[in-house]
C-alpha positions in Angstrom: 38.2 11.8 -5.5 39.3 14.8 -7.6 37.2 13.0 -10.6 34.2 13.2 -8.8 34.5 16.7 -7.9 35.5 17.7 -11.5 32.4 15.7 -12.6 30.3 17.5 -10.3 31.6 20.8 -11.3 31.4 20.1 -14.9 27.8 19.2 -14.7 26.5 22.5 -13.2 27.8 22.0 -9.5 27.4 20.0 -6.6 23.9 21.9 -5.7 21.8 19.9 -7.8 23.1 16.6 -6.5 22.6 17.9 -2.7 19.1 18.9 -3.5 18.3 15.3 -5.3 19.8 13.6 -2.0 17.7 16.2 0.2 14.7 15.2 -1.7 15.4 11.3 -1.2 15.9 11.6 2.5 12.5 13.4 2.7 10.7 11.0 0.7 12.0 8.3 2.9 10.9 10.2 6.0 7.4 10.8 4.8 6.9 7.3 3.3 8.7 4.9 6.0 9.5 6.6 9.3 6.6 9.0 9.7 4.0 6.3 9.2 5.8 3.9 11.7 5.9 6.5 14.5 2.2 7.3 14.0 1.0 3.5 14.2 3.3 3.4 17.5 1.6 6.4 19.0 -1.8 4.9 18.1 -1.0 1.5 19.4 0.2 3.2 22.6 -2.9 5.3 23.0 -5.0 2.1 22.3 -3.2 0.1 25.3 -3.5 3.1 27.7 -7.2 3.1 26.9 -7.9 -0.6 27.5 -10.8 -1.1 30.0 -12.4 -3.9 31.9 -14.8 -5.9 29.4 -13.4 -5.2 26.0 -12.7 -8.1 23.8 -9.2 -8.1 22.6 -7.0 -10.1 20.3 -3.2 -10.6 21.4 -0.6 -10.3 19.0 -0.4 -14.3 19.0 -4.0 -14.3 18.0 -5.7 -15.3 21.4 -9.1 -13.8 21.7 -10.6 -13.1 24.9 -12.3 -10.6 27.3 -10.4 -8.4 29.8 -11.6 -9.1 33.4 -8.7 -7.0 34.9 -6.4 -4.1 33.9 -3.4 -3.4 36.1 -0.3 -1.1 35.4 1.7 -3.6 33.0 -0.4 -6.5 33.0 -3.8 -7.7 31.8 -6.0 -10.6 33.0 -7.9 -12.2 29.7 -10.8 -14.5 30.2 -10.5 -16.8 27.0 -13.1 -19.4 28.2 -15.4 -19.8 31.5 -13.2 -19.9 34.3 -9.8 -19.8 32.1 -7.9 -16.8 32.7 -4.5 -15.9 31.5 -2.2 -12.9 32.4 -0.4 -10.8 29.7 1.7 -8.1 29.6 -0.1 -5.0 28.2 2.4 -4.9 25.1 0.7 -8.2 24.3 -2.4 -6.8 23.0 -2.8 -6.2 19.1 -6.2 -4.9 18.5 -10.0 -4.9 19.9 -11.9 -7.9 18.7 -14.8 -5.9 17.6 -12.6 -3.7 15.2 -11.6 -6.8 13.2 -14.1 -7.6 10.3 -14.5 -10.8 9.1 -15.3 -10.6 5.4 -16.9 -14.1 5.3 -19.7 -13.4 7.5 -22.7 -11.2 6.4 -23.1 -9.3 9.7 
């Protein structure tokens, strides 16, 4: 432990090392943690704004139309007369927001 402290003081002090460590923490925060928090916040806002009649995609890839929105669950119609109940957290995105590059429209 003494050799590390002696090397730090011989190189000009411990302050440059602390500044470098602080800079690494800031870079980690702005490139890793903050974007994940923003994405989670946007996803929560989207789930809170779900309305009847929207076309959605679940996290499992199931496409359907919302026929009922309750507090914690959704009823999704996937085919004529086939209705499935999902938890709100299972919704990934709105189906119209997804762009298929293979189609021209």
